[in-house]
C-alpha positions as CSV (number, residue, x, y, z in Angstrom):
1,M,-58.5,34.7,58.0
2,C,-58.3,30.9,59.0
3,P,-56.2,30.3,61.9
4,V,-54.5,27.2,60.5
5,V,-53.6,29.3,57.2
6,L,-52.0,32.2,59.3
7,L,-49.9,29.7,61.3
8,A,-48.7,28.0,58.1
9,M,-47.6,31.3,56.7
10,I,-45.8,32.3,60.0
11,F,-44.2,28.6,60.2
12,S,-43.2,29.2,56.1
13,L,-41.6,32.4,57.1
14,L,-39.8,31.6,60.1
15,L,-38.3,28.5,57.7
16,F,-37.4,31.5,55.2
17,L,-35.6,33.3,57.8
18,L,-33.8,30.2,59.1
19,E,-32.5,29.3,55.4
20,L,-31.3,33.1,55.0
21,T,-29.5,32.5,58.3
22,A,-27.9,29.3,57.6
23,A,-26.7,30.7,54.4
24,L,-23.1,30.5,52.9
25,T,-21.2,33.4,54.0
26,V,-18.0,34.9,52.7
27,T,-15.7,37.6,53.4
28,F,-12.8,38.6,51.1
29,V,-9.8,40.2,52.5
30,P,-9.4,42.9,50.8
31,E,-13.4,43.6,50.3
32,S,-12.7,44.6,46.5
33,I,-9.7,44.4,44.2
34,E,-9.1,47.7,41.9
35,K,-6.5,49.1,39.4
36,L,-5.1,45.5,39.2
37,K,-2.6,46.0,36.3
38,E,-2.1,43.5,33.5
39,G,0.1,40.9,34.6
40,D,0.3,41.4,37.9
41,Q,-0.5,39.3,40.6
42,R,-2.7,39.7,44.0
43,N,-3.1,37.2,47.3
44,V,-6.4,37.5,48.5
45,S,-7.9,35.8,52.0
46,F,-11.1,34.6,52.3
47,S,-13.4,33.3,55.4
48,V,-15.9,30.7,54.8
49,I,-19.1,30.4,57.3
50,D,-21.0,27.5,56.4
51,P,-23.3,26.4,58.5
52,K,-23.8,23.0,57.3
53,P,-20.4,21.7,56.3
54,T,-21.1,18.3,56.5
55,N,-23.7,18.8,53.2
56,H,-20.5,20.1,51.1
57,S,-17.5,18.0,50.0
58,Y,-15.9,21.4,47.8
59,Y,-15.3,24.8,47.9
60,Q,-14.9,26.0,43.9
61,L,-13.4,29.6,43.4
62,L,-15.2,30.9,40.3
63,V,-14.2,33.9,38.0
64,T,-16.9,35.6,36.1
65,D,-14.8,36.5,33.1
66,F,-11.6,34.9,33.1
67,R,-10.3,36.9,30.1
68,V,-10.1,39.7,32.4
69,A,-8.6,37.9,35.5
70,D,-8.1,34.5,36.3
71,I,-6.9,32.7,39.7
72,V,-3.6,31.0,39.2
73,T,-3.6,28.7,42.2
74,N,-5.6,25.8,43.1
75,K,-9.5,26.8,42.7
76,F,-11.0,23.4,44.9
77,F,-10.8,22.9,48.6
78,N,-11.8,20.0,50.2
79,V,-14.2,20.5,53.2
80,T,-12.7,17.8,55.1
81,E,-9.0,18.8,54.5
82,L,-9.7,22.3,55.6
83,Q,-11.8,20.7,58.7
84,G,-8.1,18.8,59.5
85,R,-6.0,21.9,59.2
86,G,-7.6,22.8,62.6
87,T,-10.3,25.2,61.5
88,Y,-13.0,25.7,64.1
89,G,-16.3,24.6,64.0
90,E,-18.3,26.3,60.9
91,T,-15.5,28.7,59.8
92,F,-12.8,28.2,57.3
93,N,-10.1,30.0,56.2
94,E,-8.0,29.7,53.0
95,T,-6.0,31.9,50.4
96,F,-5.9,32.5,46.6
97,K,-3.5,34.1,44.1
98,L,-5.2,36.6,41.5
99,E,-3.5,37.7,38.3
100,G,-4.6,40.4,36.0
101,K,-5.0,39.2,32.3
102,F,-6.8,42.1,30.3
103,L,-8.6,45.4,31.3
104,G,-12.0,45.1,32.5
105,H,-14.3,44.2,35.2
106,T,-14.9,40.6,36.6
107,G,-15.6,38.9,40.1
108,V,-14.6,35.7,41.8
109,Q,-17.3,33.8,43.9
110,V,-17.1,30.7,46.3
111,M,-19.4,28.2,45.4
112,A,-20.2,25.0,47.2
113,L,-20.6,21.9,46.1
114,S,-22.5,18.7,47.3
115,K,-21.0,15.8,47.9
116,T,-22.4,14.4,44.4
117,G,-21.1,17.6,42.7
118,N,-23.9,19.5,42.5
119,E,-23.8,23.4,42.9
120,T,-25.5,24.3,46.3
121,E,-24.8,27.8,46.9
122,K,-23.0,31.0,46.1
123,S,-21.3,33.7,47.7
124,N,-21.3,37.5,46.9
125,P,-19.0,38.2,44.3
126,L,-15.4,39.9,44.7
127,K,-15.4,42.8,42.5
128,V,-12.0,43.0,40.4
129,S,-11.1,45.6,38.0
130,V,-7.9,45.3,35.9
131,I,-6.6,48.7,34.2
132,R,-3.8,48.4,31.3
133,K,-0.3,48.8,31.7
134,E,1.8,51.8,30.6
135,N,2.5,51.2,27.2
136,K,5.6,53.3,25.6
137,L,4.6,52.5,21.8
138,I,1.4,54.8,22.4
139,T,3.3,57.8,23.7
140,V,5.9,57.4,20.8
141,F,2.9,57.1,18.1
142,I,1.2,60.4,19.8
143,A,4.3,62.4,19.8
144,S,5.5,61.3,16.0
145,V,2.2,62.0,14.9
146,A,1.8,65.2,16.6
147,T,5.0,66.4,14.5
148,L,4.0,65.0,11.3
149,V,0.5,66.6,11.4
150,S,2.2,69.7,12.3
151,L,4.4,69.7,9.5
152,S,1.6,68.8,6.9
153,Y,-0.3,71.9,8.5
154,V,2.5,74.4,7.6
155,S,2.2,72.7,4.0
156,M,-1.6,73.6,4.2
157,G,-0.5,77.2,5.2
158,C,1.6,77.2,1.9
159,A,-1.7,76.5,-0.1
160,L,-4.3,78.3,1.5
161,D,-6.1,81.0,0.1
162,L,-6.9,83.7,2.6
163,N,-9.2,85.6,-0.1
164,V,-11.3,82.4,-0.2
165,I,-11.3,81.9,3.8
166,K,-12.4,85.9,3.9
167,D,-15.2,85.3,1.5
168,V,-16.1,82.3,3.6
169,L,-16.2,84.4,6.6
170,K,-18.4,87.0,5.0
171,K,-20.6,84.8,3.7
172,P,-20.8,81.6,6.0
173,V,-23.7,79.5,4.7
174,A,-20.8,76.6,4.2
175,P,-19.5,76.8,7.8
176,A,-23.6,77.4,8.8
177,V,-24.3,73.7,7.4
178,G,-21.1,71.9,8.8
179,F,-21.8,73.6,12.1
180,G,-25.6,72.1,12.3
181,C,-24.4,69.0,10.8
182,Q,-21.7,68.7,13.7
183,Y,-23.2,69.8,16.6
184,I,-26.8,68.9,16.1
185,L,-27.1,66.0,13.8
186,M,-23.9,64.0,15.0
187,P,-24.8,64.1,18.6
188,L,-28.5,63.0,18.0
189,I,-27.2,59.9,15.6
190,A,-24.5,59.0,18.1
191,Y,-27.3,58.9,21.1
192,G,-29.7,57.1,19.2
193,I,-27.4,54.5,17.9
194,G,-26.0,54.0,21.3
195,Q,-29.4,53.5,22.8
196,L,-30.4,50.9,20.3
197,L,-27.0,48.9,20.2
198,F,-25.5,49.0,23.7
199,T,-26.9,48.2,26.8
200,S,-24.0,48.9,28.8
201,P,-24.0,52.8,29.5
202,I,-20.0,52.9,29.3
203,L,-20.2,52.2,25.6
204,Q,-22.9,54.4,25.0
205,L,-21.3,57.4,26.8
206,G,-18.3,56.7,24.9
207,L,-20.1,57.0,21.5
208,F,-21.9,59.7,22.6
209,V,-18.9,61.8,23.6
210,F,-17.4,60.9,20.2
211,G,-20.5,62.3,18.2
212,C,-20.2,65.5,20.2
213,S,-16.5,65.6,19.1
214,P,-15.2,68.7,16.7
215,G,-14.0,67.9,13.5
216,G,-10.6,66.2,13.0
217,G,-7.4,67.3,11.6
218,A,-7.3,64.7,9.1
219,S,-10.6,66.2,7.4
220,N,-8.1,68.5,6.3
221,M,-5.9,65.7,5.0
222,W,-8.9,63.8,3.0
223,T,-10.3,67.2,1.7
224,V,-6.8,67.8,-0.1
225,L,-6.5,64.3,-1.4
226,L,-10.3,64.5,-2.6
227,E,-9.7,67.4,-4.3
228,G,-12.2,69.3,-1.9
229,N,-12.1,73.0,-0.6
230,L,-9.0,73.1,1.2
231,S,-9.7,76.7,2.8
232,L,-13.4,76.1,3.8
233,S,-12.2,72.8,5.3
234,V,-9.6,74.5,7.3
235,T,-11.7,77.2,8.1
236,M,-14.3,74.8,9.4
237,T,-12.1,73.0,11.4
238,F,-11.1,76.0,12.9
239,L,-14.5,77.2,13.9
240,S,-15.6,73.4,14.9
241,T,-12.9,73.4,17.4
242,L,-13.4,76.6,18.9
243,A,-17.5,76.0,19.0
244,S,-16.3,72.7,20.8
245,L,-15.8,75.0,24.0
246,A,-19.4,75.2,24.4
247,M,-21.1,72.8,22.4
248,M,-19.2,70.0,24.0
249,P,-20.0,71.0,27.9
250,L,-23.8,71.9,26.1
251,W,-24.7,68.2,24.8
252,I,-22.7,66.4,27.7
253,F,-24.4,68.2,31.0
254,T,-27.8,68.1,29.2
255,L,-28.4,64.8,27.1
256,G,-25.4,63.1,28.3
257,K,-26.5,63.0,31.9
258,T,-28.7,60.5,31.1
259,L,-25.8,58.3,30.3
260,F,-23.6,59.5,33.0
261,S,-24.5,60.5,36.6
262,G,-20.8,61.3,37.6
263,T,-18.8,64.7,37.3
264,S,-17.8,65.1,33.9
265,K,-14.8,67.4,33.1
266,I,-14.1,68.8,30.1
267,P,-10.6,68.9,28.9
268,F,-10.9,72.7,27.9
269,K,-7.0,72.9,28.0
270,N,-6.8,70.0,25.5
271,I,-9.0,71.5,23.3
272,F,-7.1,74.8,23.8
273,I,-3.9,72.8,22.5
274,S,-5.7,71.5,19.8
275,L,-6.6,75.0,18.2
276,I,-3.2,76.2,19.0
277,S,-1.4,73.4,17.3
278,M,-3.5,74.0,14.2
279,V,-3.0,77.6,14.2
280,I,0.7,78.1,14.6
281,P,1.8,75.7,11.7
282,L,-1.1,77.2,9.6
283,G,0.6,80.7,10.5
284,I,4.0,79.7,9.7
285,G,3.0,78.2,6.1
286,L,1.2,81.6,5.6
287,L,4.2,83.3,6.4
288,I,6.4,81.3,4.1
289,Q,3.6,82.0,1.2
290,R,3.9,85.4,2.0
291,Y,8.2,86.0,2.1
292,L,9.5,82.9,0.5
293,P,7.1,81.9,-2.5
294,K,9.6,79.6,-4.0
295,V,9.8,77.6,-0.6
296,A,5.7,78.0,-0.6
297,K,5.7,76.3,-4.0
298,C,7.7,73.3,-2.9
299,G,5.2,72.8,0.2
300,R,2.6,73.1,-2.2
301,R,3.8,70.4,-4.2
302,I,4.6,67.7,-1.7
303,L,0.7,68.6,0.0
304,V,-0.8,65.7,-1.5
305,P,2.1,63.0,-1.0
306,A,2.4,64.2,2.5
307,C,-1.0,63.7,3.1
308,V,-1.1,60.3,1.9
309,V,1.9,59.4,3.5
310,M,0.4,60.9,7.0
311,I,-3.1,58.7,6.5
312,I,-1.1,55.6,5.7
313,Y,1.0,56.2,9.1
314,I,-1.6,57.0,11.6
315,V,-3.6,53.9,10.2
316,A,-0.8,51.2,10.4
317,F,1.2,52.5,13.3
318,G,-1.9,53.4,15.0
319,T,-3.6,50.2,14.5
320,Y,-0.1,48.3,15.8
321,A,-0.1,50.4,18.6
322,N,-3.5,49.9,19.8
323,L,-3.7,46.4,18.9
324,Y,-4.9,45.4,22.4
325,M,-8.5,47.3,21.5
326,F,-9.2,44.8,18.9
327,K,-9.6,42.3,22.1
328,L,-12.7,44.5,22.7
329,F,-14.3,45.0,19.7
330,T,-17.9,43.6,18.9
331,W,-20.3,43.4,16.3
332,Q,-22.0,46.3,18.1
333,T,-18.8,48.4,18.3
334,V,-17.9,47.8,14.7
335,V,-21.5,48.4,13.3
336,S,-22.1,51.6,15.7
337,A,-18.8,53.0,14.5
338,L,-19.7,52.7,10.8
339,V,-22.9,54.0,11.1
340,N,-21.8,56.8,13.2
341,V,-19.0,57.8,10.6
342,W,-20.9,56.9,7.3
343,F,-23.9,58.9,8.4
344,G,-22.0,61.9,8.7
345,F,-20.4,62.0,5.5
346,F,-23.8,60.9,3.9
347,F,-25.9,63.8,5.6
348,G,-22.8,66.3,5.6
349,A,-22.8,65.8,1.8
350,L,-26.7,65.5,1.6
351,F,-27.3,68.9,3.2
352,A,-24.5,70.6,1.6
353,R,-26.1,69.6,-1.9
354,L,-29.6,70.7,-0.7
355,I,-28.3,74.3,-0.6
356,G,-26.7,74.4,-4.0
357,R,-23.0,74.1,-3.0
358,P,-20.9,73.2,-5.5
359,V,-18.7,70.0,-5.7
360,E,-15.7,71.0,-3.7
361,D,-17.6,72.6,-1.3
362,V,-19.6,69.2,-1.0
363,I,-16.5,67.0,-0.2
364,A,-15.2,69.7,2.2
365,I,-18.4,69.5,4.4
366,A,-19.1,66.0,4.2
367,V,-15.8,65.1,5.3
368,E,-15.4,67.6,8.2
369,T,-18.8,66.2,9.5
370,G,-17.9,62.4,9.1
371,V,-14.0,62.8,10.1
372,Q,-14.1,63.7,13.9
373,N,-11.8,64.4,16.5
374,S,-11.6,61.1,18.1
375,G,-8.2,62.3,20.3
376,I,-10.5,65.0,22.0
377,S,-13.2,62.5,23.1
378,I,-10.7,60.0,24.4
379,V,-9.0,62.8,26.7
380,L,-12.5,63.6,28.0
381,L,-13.3,60.2,28.7
382,G,-10.0,59.3,30.3
383,F,-10.7,62.7,32.6
384,S,-14.3,62.1,33.5
385,L,-13.9,58.3,34.3
386,E,-11.6,56.1,36.3
387,H,-9.8,53.3,34.6
388,P,-10.4,50.6,33.4
389,D,-13.9,52.7,32.2
390,S,-12.4,55.1,30.6
391,D,-10.5,52.7,28.5
392,L,-13.5,50.7,27.8
393,A,-15.7,53.7,26.9
394,S,-12.5,54.8,24.4
395,V,-13.3,51.7,22.0
396,V,-15.8,53.1,20.4
397,P,-14.0,56.6,18.9
398,V,-10.9,54.2,18.3
399,A,-13.0,51.6,16.3
400,A,-14.7,54.9,14.6
401,S,-11.2,56.2,13.8
402,I,-10.1,53.0,12.2
403,V,-13.5,52.5,10.0
404,M,-13.4,56.3,9.0
405,P,-10.6,56.0,6.2
406,I,-12.6,53.0,4.3
407,P,-15.5,55.0,2.5
408,L,-12.7,57.9,1.6
409,M,-10.2,55.5,0.5
410,I,-12.6,53.7,-1.7
411,L,-13.6,57.6,-3.1
412,Y,-10.0,58.3,-3.6
413,V,-9.5,55.4,-5.6
414,I,-12.6,55.9,-7.7
415,Q,-11.6,59.6,-8.4
416,K,-8.1,58.2,-9.7
417,I,-9.4,55.2,-11.9
418,R,-12.3,57.9,-13.4
419,L,-9.3,60.5,-14.0
420,R,-7.4,57.8,-15.4
421,W,-10.0,56.8,-18.0
422,C,-11.3,60.4,-19.1
423,T,-7.2,61.4,-19.3
424,Q,-7.2,58.3,-22.1
425,E,-10.4,59.2,-23.6
426,E,-9.2,62.5,-24.1
427,D,-6.1,61.5,-25.5
428,A,-7.7,59.2,-28.0
429,D,-9.8,62.1,-29.0
430,L,-7.0,64.3,-29.6
431,E,-5.0,61.6,-31.6
432,H,-8.0,60.9,-33.6
433,V,-8.9,64.8,-34.4
434,S,-5.0,65.0,-35.3
435,K,-5.1,62.1,-37.6
436,E,-8.3,63.7,-39.4
437,T,-6.8,67.1,-39.6
438,K,-3.4,66.0,-41.0
439,Y,-4.3,65.5,-44.5
440,K,-7.4,67.6,-44.8
441,P,-7.4,69.6,-47.9
442,V,-7.3,73.2,-48.4
443,V,-10.6,74.7,-49.4
444,E,-11.7,78.4,-49.9
445,S,-12.8,80.0,-46.9
446,P,-17.0,80.5,-47.0
447,I,-16.2,83.6,-44.6
448,N,-13.7,85.8,-46.8
449,G,-11.5,83.4,-49.3
450,D,-8.3,84.1,-47.4
451,Y,-5.4,81.6,-47.8
452,E,-4.1,82.4,-44.3
453,S,-7.2,82.2,-42.6
454,N,-8.1,78.9,-44.2
455,I,-4.9,77.4,-43.3
456,L,-5.2,78.4,-39.7
457,M,-9.0,76.9,-39.5
458,N,-7.4,73.4,-40.9
459,G,-4.9,73.4,-38.2
460,Y,-1.7,73.6,-40.3
461,I,-0.5,76.8,-38.4
């Protein structure tokens, strides 16, 4: 190698090292800010070591995402003024006040500006995490929904047919199809959609955990409204919740490990509570059906209106209590929720139809597949992730629970319109038949000529 070229390379390396040692160095105290609550403020000190202060006129504080946190004090610091405050040489010390705005992650950097106003250097960022303040409204919402769901399950228990449940368990073809859709198809769909639409592993994990969740209690209410097989729906919900004790850990500790390297904590306690909260009210309803048949009859009558009220309450109050989540919604979040839930309805109905199940069973299997327990997925994410990551990951299950009722409500309206239309047509046919037979003459019966039989045949008696 030519000695001149070698010397040039060594000289370039020395210049590069000199440039590195001459870089702007900023130290923040504290080094990072974690769990800053929304609305709270924190004082932060920073020290700037600037080997070339004469080349700079200002230091500017930059926030990566000002929607998450922002600086409420001055963001510009004049280098000349800093030198005049008694600071020594190339080191300058200052403080600023940071306020949490909304849950998420952001960073704060110090940028050096030249005398012409151009950016010259940036420091390493101060990492900031903002968490959500406790919301009592959400606590009230959860408690009220738990109470109302328990009462609705009592009504379902009054309407259940134990003989049908026994038949389902003796020939568990429909539950087997539902299980396959719930715990094989849905996790794979959620994983694929997450890889396709999200770059954030947190959102990918949130969608995947939701896809691994068992059927939700709302599936039974929607099955009632859509005139599906309630006994099959309740049986499938119970079995899928029971199976989640094994299937959720299986998926999360296999395919889920590609999204999350931490230690996942499966909320077995919450899953057991879900089982108990389902079984006990159903048992009470069955006891009422056995020993208080008149009360059970009233319970069956109010079942459909109670389900309508419950769904409206959950959608309206739940949306209001979680309004902050809408700020985190993106088109990817909404599309992923739509595709995951609606594909569940579609494939559940498709496979149920392929095995020749009746319409009532098709409705139950489709609804059970698409309506998943977002509560269990949110609890699991809360146990497995630190704040605010757990809230950020929960955006997808919340979005899915919001878009879930849309196709079911459309189908319910179509059913009611069709029923109304068919009823009107039947009434018109009956009126037409009545007009035709009212003045129809009596003729001798071609069978036996019996006068009384002739009268009966022509609708007079």
